[in-house]
C-alpha positions as CSV (number, residue, x, y, z in Angstrom):
1,M,0.0,0.0,0.0
2,I,1.2,3.5,-0.8
3,S,0.1,6.6,1.0
4,V,1.0,10.0,-0.3
5,Y,0.8,13.3,1.5
6,V,0.8,16.8,0.0
7,P,0.6,20.3,1.5
8,G,-2.9,21.5,2.3
9,P,-4.4,24.6,3.8
10,S,-4.2,23.3,7.4
11,G,-1.3,20.9,7.1
12,L,-0.6,17.7,5.2
13,V,-3.4,16.0,3.2
14,A,-3.4,12.3,2.4
15,L,-4.1,11.3,-1.2
16,D,-4.9,7.9,-2.7
17,P,-3.0,8.4,-6.0
18,A,-2.7,6.2,-9.0
19,V,0.7,4.5,-8.9
20,D,1.8,6.0,-12.2
21,L,0.6,9.5,-11.2
22,L,2.5,10.5,-8.0
23,P,1.9,14.2,-7.5
24,E,5.0,16.5,-7.9
25,N,4.2,18.3,-4.7
26,A,4.4,15.1,-2.6
27,V,6.2,15.8,0.6
28,W,5.8,12.4,2.4
29,I,5.3,8.9,1.0
30,D,4.6,5.9,3.1
31,L,5.1,2.4,1.7
32,N,3.4,-0.4,3.7
33,R,4.0,-3.7,2.1
34,P,4.2,-2.1,-1.3
35,T,3.5,-3.9,-4.5
36,Q,6.3,-4.1,-7.1
37,A,4.5,-1.4,-9.1
38,E,4.2,0.9,-6.1
39,E,7.9,0.4,-5.2
40,A,9.0,1.0,-8.9
41,A,6.9,4.2,-9.1
42,V,8.5,5.6,-5.9
43,E,12.0,4.6,-7.1
44,A,11.4,6.3,-10.5
45,F,9.8,9.4,-8.9
46,F,12.6,10.0,-6.5
47,E,15.4,8.4,-8.6
48,I,16.3,6.2,-5.6
49,D,16.6,2.5,-4.8
50,V,14.1,1.5,-2.1
51,P,15.6,-1.1,0.2
52,T,14.1,-4.6,-0.1
53,H,12.3,-6.2,2.8
54,E,15.4,-8.3,3.5
55,E,17.6,-5.2,3.5
56,R,15.3,-3.4,5.9
57,V,15.2,-6.4,8.3
58,E,19.0,-6.1,8.6
59,I,18.8,-2.5,9.9
């Protein structure tokens, strides 16, 4: 699941975006057991490599 938060008039507002349409003004993105498509979208959006579950367990 992916949760995206953008600035709103009184603070952050949660959105339920389409995976391929992450808003450019996103300031916070939560990934909770993301699908491969969700993880790929976030990696492409931020140009980062999201750690795998196995890598996160090591931390």
